[in-house]
C-alpha atoms as a printed R data frame, in Angstrom:
    type eleno elety resid chain resno       x       y       z
1   ATOM     1    CA   MET     A     1 107.499  89.132 105.096
2   ATOM     2    CA   ILE     A     2 110.409  87.952 102.735
3   ATOM     3    CA   ASP     A     3 108.792  89.539  99.893
4   ATOM     4    CA   ARG     A     4 108.721  93.064 101.681
5   ATOM     5    CA   ILE     A     5 112.513  92.585 102.776
6   ATOM     6    CA   LEU     A     6 113.605  91.516  99.187
7   ATOM     7    CA   ASN     A     7 111.481  94.398  97.735
8   ATOM     8    CA   LEU     A     8 113.334  96.979  99.933
9   ATOM     9    CA   ILE     A     9 116.713  95.164  98.903
10  ATOM    10    CA   ASP     A    10 115.865  95.369  95.464
11  ATOM    11    CA   ASN     A    11 114.581  98.925  95.430
12  ATOM    12    CA   SER     A    12 118.000  99.700  96.944
13  ATOM    13    CA   ASN     A    13 120.018  99.485  93.584
14  ATOM    14    CA   MET     A    14 122.492  97.692  95.821
15  ATOM    15    CA   SER     A    15 123.795  94.174  95.178
16  ATOM    16    CA   ASP     A    16 122.937  91.308  97.643
17  ATOM    17    CA   SER     A    17 126.535  91.080  98.660
18  ATOM    18    CA   ALA     A    18 126.937  94.765  99.212
19  ATOM    19    CA   ILE     A    19 123.617  95.003 101.583
20  ATOM    20    CA   CYS     A    20 125.287  91.869 103.398
21  ATOM    21    CA   LYS     A    21 128.355  93.655 103.830
22  ATOM    22    CA   GLU     A    22 126.657  96.951 105.276
23  ATOM    23    CA   LEU     A    23 124.236  94.920 107.438
24  ATOM    24    CA   SER     A    24 127.037  92.634 108.781
25  ATOM    25    CA   ILE     A    25 125.280  89.680 107.963
26  ATOM    26    CA   GLY     A    26 126.717  86.609 106.483
27  ATOM    27    CA   ASN     A    27 127.624  86.975 102.747
28  ATOM    28    CA   GLY     A    28 125.282  84.915 100.459
29  ATOM    29    CA   ILE     A    29 122.419  84.780 103.021
30  ATOM    30    CA   ILE     A    30 120.132  87.136 101.037
31  ATOM    31    CA   GLY     A    31 120.452  84.373  98.049
32  ATOM    32    CA   LYS     A    32 119.578  81.741 100.420
33  ATOM    33    CA   TRP     A    33 116.341  83.818 101.228
34  ATOM    34    CA   ARG     A    34 115.565  84.225  97.667
35  ATOM    35    CA   LYS     A    35 115.458  80.628  97.258
36  ATOM    36    CA   GLY     A    36 113.755  79.828 100.167
37  ATOM    37    CA   LEU     A    37 116.359  77.916 101.763
38  ATOM    38    CA   GLN     A    38 116.439  80.135 105.055
39  ATOM    39    CA   LYS     A    39 114.500  82.845 106.656
40  ATOM    40    CA   PRO     A    40 115.829  85.895 108.116
41  ATOM    41    CA   SER     A    41 116.837  85.533 111.533
42  ATOM    42    CA   THR     A    42 115.479  88.089 114.280
43  ATOM    43    CA   ASP     A    43 118.894  89.925 114.117
44  ATOM    44    CA   ALA     A    44 118.833  90.165 110.455
45  ATOM    45    CA   ILE     A    45 115.004  91.570 110.540
46  ATOM    46    CA   ILE     A    46 116.215  94.154 113.000
47  ATOM    47    CA   LYS     A    47 119.036  95.246 110.972
48  ATOM    48    CA   ILE     A    48 117.070  95.562 107.909
49  ATOM    49    CA   ALA     A    49 114.175  97.672 109.875
50  ATOM    50    CA   LYS     A    50 117.171  99.947 111.135
51  ATOM    51    CA   TYR     A    51 118.834 100.242 107.571
52  ATOM    52    CA   PHE     A    52 115.719 101.041 105.702
53  ATOM    53    CA   HIS     A    53 114.307 103.093 108.101
54  ATOM    54    CA   VAL     A    54 111.006 101.079 108.745
55  ATOM    55    CA   SER     A    55 109.614  99.180 111.520
56  ATOM    56    CA   THR     A    56 109.781  95.531 112.456
57  ATOM    57    CA   ASP     A    57 106.008  95.301 112.466
58  ATOM    58    CA   PHE     A    58 106.216  96.503 108.649
59  ATOM    59    CA   LEU     A    59 108.485  93.861 107.643
60  ATOM    60    CA   LEU     A    60 106.929  91.184 109.633
61  ATOM    61    CA   LEU     A    61 102.975  92.026 109.224
62  ATOM    62    CA   GLY     A    62 103.091  94.445 106.543
63  ATOM    63    CA   SER     A    63 101.642  97.351 108.396
64  ATOM    64    CA   GLU     A    64 102.926  99.943 110.774
65  ATOM    65    CA   PRO     A    65 102.157  99.845 114.302
66  ATOM    66    CA   PRO     A    66  99.316 101.993 115.859
67  ATOM    67    CA   LYS     A    67  99.993 105.649 116.431
68  ATOM    68    CA   SER     A    68 100.315 106.343 120.218
69  ATOM    69    CA   ASN     A    69  97.291 108.175 121.696
70  ATOM    70    CA   THR     A    70  99.259 109.942 124.331
71  ATOM    71    CA   LEU     A    71  97.562 113.011 125.771
72  ATOM    72    CA   THR     A    72  99.303 116.448 126.532
73  ATOM    73    CA   LEU     A    73  98.776 117.535 129.970
74  ATOM    74    CA   ASN     A    74  96.666 120.560 128.384
75  ATOM    75    CA   ASP     A    75  94.545 118.095 126.522
76  ATOM    76    CA   ALA     A    76  93.909 116.026 129.822
77  ATOM    77    CA   GLU     A    77  92.923 118.973 131.479
78  ATOM    78    CA   TRP     A    78  90.200 119.980 128.697
79  ATOM    79    CA   LEU     A    79  88.937 116.425 128.620
80  ATOM    80    CA   SER     A    80  88.716 116.462 132.337
81  ATOM    81    CA   LEU     A    81  86.649 119.663 132.382
82  ATOM    82    CA   ILE     A    82  84.318 118.322 129.442
83  ATOM    83    CA   HIS     A    83  83.733 115.181 131.417
84  ATOM    84    CA   ARG     A    84  82.571 117.289 134.351
85  ATOM    85    CA   LEU     A    85  79.575 118.136 132.392
86  ATOM    86    CA   PRO     A    86  76.311 115.661 132.057
87  ATOM    87    CA   GLU     A    87  76.646 113.880 128.739
88  ATOM    88    CA   LYS     A    88  73.599 115.997 127.268
89  ATOM    89    CA   LYS     A    89  75.698 119.188 128.167
90  ATOM    90    CA   GLN     A    90  78.884 117.618 126.800
91  ATOM    91    CA   ILE     A    91  76.936 117.227 123.225
92  ATOM    92    CA   GLU     A    92  75.437 120.677 123.453
93  ATOM    93    CA   PHE     A    93  79.055 122.235 124.211
94  ATOM    94    CA   LYS     A    94  80.589 120.253 121.394
95  ATOM    95    CA   SER     A    95  78.033 121.536 118.905
96  ATOM    96    CA   LYS     A    96  78.826 125.137 120.299
97  ATOM    97    CA   MET     A    97  82.262 124.813 119.757
98  ATOM    98    CA   GLU     A    98  81.877 123.372 116.264
99  ATOM    99    CA   GLY     A    99  80.012 126.641 115.439
100 ATOM   100    CA   TYR     A   100  82.668 128.841 117.124
101 ATOM   101    CA   LEU     A   101  85.258 127.187 115.112
102 ATOM   102    CA   GLU     A   102  83.409 127.494 112.076
103 ATOM   103    CA   CYS     A   103  83.088 131.493 112.767
104 ATOM   104    CA   TYR     A   104  86.611 131.829 113.791
105 ATOM   105    CA   GLU     A   105  88.221 130.104 110.791
106 ATOM   106    CA   GLU     A   106  85.672 132.224 108.355
107 ATOM   107    CA   SER     A   107  86.891 135.452 110.026
108 ATOM   108    CA   VAL     A   108  90.477 134.375 109.822
109 ATOM   109    CA   ALA     A   109  90.047 133.529 106.402
110 ATOM   110    CA   ALA     A   110  88.297 136.905 105.699
111 ATOM   111    CA   ASP     A   111  91.142 138.837 107.574
112 ATOM   112    CA   ASN     A   112  93.759 137.017 105.251
113 ATOM   113    CA   PRO     A   113  92.315 135.863 101.819
114 ATOM   114    CA   PHE     A   114  95.767 135.073 100.645
115 ATOM   115    CA   LYS     A   115  96.575 132.294 103.216
116 ATOM   116    CA   LYS     A   116  93.718 130.393 102.162
117 ATOM   117    CA   THR     A   117  94.978 130.131  98.465
118 ATOM   118    CA   GLY     A   118  98.550 130.062  99.340
119 ATOM   119    CA   THR     A   119  99.031 133.271  97.238
120 ATOM   120    CA   THR     A   120 101.357 135.807  98.876
121 ATOM   121    CA   ASN     A   121 100.680 139.562  99.019
122 ATOM   122    CA   SER     A   122 103.816 141.196  97.621
123 ATOM   123    CA   VAL     A   123 104.381 144.857  97.196
124 ATOM   124    CA   LYS     A   124 107.117 146.020  94.618
């Protein structure tokens, strides 16, 4: 944890005392962290996370929290319809949908060949 915090501070191109002032934490506290004399308080961790636009999970664990898997109402309606089918029919439907999407994407690409390459068609 302390390595991630100090890395953020070191990469900020600000002095330790300037960071302490910005975060309203005691002057010299970062020096104590560097020497291993003290660990950051919960309050300091929260301030650092907010200041550097990272999560507290990143500071504490080295990873971001998992993304939320919330469904929209429309997504839930589609899933509800699909789950009304027997499992064998769900697999069949999935295969047909994948085929449909492949055909659709090919037709869109054929209608607009410039979109796929990122090239624009301009007339002078």
